[in-house]
N, C-alpha and C positions, 0 to 999 in steps of 0.2 A: 514573569521571569525577570525580576528586577535585579537579581544578583548575577555575579560574573560566572559562577560555577554551577553547572547543571548536575542534578542527580541522574542516575541511570534511566529512570522512567522518562524524565524530561528529554534526555539525550535521544532516546528511542523515538519520541514524538517528533523531535526536530529532524531526525534522520528520515522518518517517514514523510514529513512535509517536504524535505529537500528532494525526495524521490519524485515528487509531483511539481517541483519548482515553486513551492508555496512558502518557503522559509525566507526570512529576511537575512540580510548580511550579518547582523548582530547574532542571530540565532545560529547561523552556520559557523561564525567565529567561536561562539561558546561551545558548539559541538566539537569543533576541531580541538579546542583547549581541553575539553573533557576526554577526548579519545587519546590525548597524549598520556594521560594517567590511567585510563581504564582500558585494558586489553579486550575485555568482553565487548564493550561498545565499539571499540575500534574494529573488531572482527565483524560485528553485526553491520556496521556502516559499510565496510568493504563488500560484504556479501549482498547488501541491499543495492549498492551501486552496480555490482555485477549483474544482478537480476534486472535492474532497470535497463542497462545496456543490452542485455540479451533480448529483452522484450522489444526495445526500439529497433534492433537489427533484424528481428524475425519477420517483419512485414506482415504481422497478423492483421487480418481484417475481421471486423466485428459485424454482427448482424445489425440491421437497421431496426429502429423501434417497432415498426409494423411487423417485421418477422418475429421479433421477440414476443410481442403481444400475441401473435398467432400461435406460437409454440406454447405459451403459457395457457392460453385458452384451451388448446388441445389436451394438455396435461390435466387441466382442471376437469374437462369433460370426461376423460378416461378415469380419473380418480373418482369422480361422482358415480360413474357406472359401477366401478368396483365396490364402492361403499354401499350402493343400493342392493347389490347381490348378497351382501353379508347379512 
């Protein structure tokens, strides 16, 4: 991204990186500049920020890795049983 203006695809990528705080200051600046002229990307960015804020405020707890692996193993076992019956 050596240029000053982003296309919509690049703007979307920067918007997504910003959601996870992985974008640089220059990328965020270019996104802001792009959204001045592009109403579609401006709306996408706005909704992306709303989603990020809603998730942060929801206090969602995730399963730990051990629980995830256990669930995956159970699903695979059940799937294997079903496939054997066919």
